[in-house]
C-alpha positions as CSV (number, residue, x, y, z in Angstrom):
1,M,9.7,-13.6,16.5
2,E,9.2,-10.0,15.2
3,K,12.8,-9.7,14.3
4,M,12.6,-12.8,12.2
5,F,9.5,-11.6,10.5
6,C,11.1,-8.2,9.7
7,L,14.3,-9.9,8.4
8,G,12.2,-12.2,6.2
9,L,10.2,-9.3,4.9
10,L,13.4,-7.4,4.2
11,F,15.1,-10.3,2.4
12,G,12.0,-11.0,0.4
13,A,11.8,-7.4,-0.7
14,V,15.5,-7.3,-1.7
15,G,15.2,-10.6,-3.5
16,G,12.1,-9.5,-5.4
17,A,13.8,-6.3,-6.4
18,L,16.8,-8.2,-7.7
19,I,14.7,-10.6,-9.7
20,V,12.7,-7.8,-11.2
21,A,15.9,-5.8,-12.0
22,N,17.5,-8.7,-13.7
23,S,14.5,-10.2,-15.6
24,Y,12.9,-8.6,-18.6
25,K,9.7,-10.6,-18.2
26,A,9.3,-9.7,-14.6
27,R,10.0,-6.1,-15.2
28,S,7.5,-5.9,-18.1
29,L,5.0,-7.7,-15.9
30,V,5.5,-5.1,-13.1
31,K,5.1,-2.2,-15.6
32,K,2.0,-3.7,-17.0
33,S,0.5,-4.2,-13.6
34,Q,1.3,-0.6,-12.6
35,A,-0.3,0.7,-15.8
36,E,-3.5,-1.4,-15.1
37,L,-3.6,-0.2,-11.5
38,M,-3.3,3.5,-12.6
39,E,-6.0,3.0,-15.1
40,K,-8.4,1.6,-12.5
41,V,-7.5,4.4,-10.1
42,D,-8.2,7.0,-12.8
43,E,-11.6,5.4,-13.5
44,M,-12.5,5.4,-9.8
45,M,-11.5,9.1,-9.5
46,D,-13.6,10.0,-12.5
47,E,-16.6,8.3,-11.0
48,R,-16.1,10.0,-7.7
49,L,-15.8,13.4,-9.4
50,K,-19.1,12.7,-11.3
51,Q,-20.8,11.7,-8.1
52,M,-19.6,14.9,-6.3
53,E,-20.7,17.1,-9.2
54,S,-24.2,15.5,-9.3
55,T,-24.6,15.9,-5.5
56,D,-23.4,19.5,-5.8
57,K,-26.0,20.2,-8.5
58,A,-28.7,18.6,-6.5
59,D,-27.8,20.7,-3.4
60,K,-27.9,23.9,-5.5
61,K,-31.3,23.0,-6.9
62,S,-32.8,22.3,-3.5
63,K,-31.7,25.7,-2.2
């Protein structure tokens, strides 16, 4: 059962890679999705940094 799952996963990954490599639309869709994901990650990191800065300032004021 596990072997069949692993083989299916492997064939699916290889098949997906071949489709993306040979299709302009699929390749552009992947690139667009990657760009959107990176943008969201950057926004999340900026928010985290702002939160950390504000907690650091609050800690310094309380001391």
